[in-house]
C-alpha positions in Angstrom: 2.1 5.9 -0.8 -0.3 6.1 2.2 -3.0 3.5 2.3 -6.0 3.2 4.6 -9.0 1.0 3.8 -8.7 1.8 0.1 -11.0 -0.1 -2.4 -9.0 -2.9 -4.0 -9.6 -1.7 -7.5 -7.9 1.7 -6.7 -5.1 0.1 -4.8 -4.3 -2.3 -7.7 -4.6 0.6 -10.2 -2.1 2.8 -8.2 0.4 0.0 -7.9 0.0 -1.0 -11.5 0.6 2.6 -12.7 4.0 2.6 -11.0 5.0 -0.9 -12.0 4.4 -0.2 -15.7 6.5 2.9 -16.0 9.4 3.0 -18.5 12.0 4.0 -15.9 13.4 0.7 -14.6 14.8 1.9 -11.3 11.7 2.8 -9.3 10.8 2.0 -5.7 7.3 2.2 -4.2 7.1 2.6 -0.5 3.6 1.8 0.9 2.5 2.6 4.4 -0.8 1.1 5.6 -2.3 3.2 8.4 -3.8 0.1 10.2 -6.5 -0.7 7.7 -9.5 -2.7 8.9 -10.5 -3.9 5.4 -9.2 -7.4 5.2 -9.1 -7.4 1.4 -6.8 -4.3 1.5 -4.5 -6.1 4.0 -4.5 -9.4 2.1 -3.6 -7.7 -1.2 -0.8 -5.7 0.4 0.7 -8.8 2.1 0.5 -10.7 -1.2 2.8 -8.2 -3.0 6.1 -9.8 -3.9 8.0 -7.3 -5.9 11.5 -6.4 -4.7 11.0 -2.7 -5.6 7.9 -2.5 -3.3 8.5 -1.8 0.3 5.6 -2.3 2.7 5.1 -1.1 6.2 1.8 -1.9 8.1 1.3 0.3 11.1 0.0 -1.3 14.3 -2.1 1.7 15.2 -4.0 4.2 13.1 -2.1 7.5 13.2 -5.3 9.7 12.9 -6.6 8.2 16.1 -3.4 9.1 17.9 -3.6 12.7 16.9 -6.9 13.2 18.8 
């Protein structure tokens, strides 16, 4: 799931929708594209679910395409 400066309510809703599925063998891969919103980063870093993999990029990929 790509993430970039998303509002916290939408980020929580997206993660919750995956976590509450009936199928027990899910994995959620989240890639943050160098968000500048501290609340987004703080929430991502606070996630402690074994089935959630997090990668935070050190540079925004959109700016590299220019």
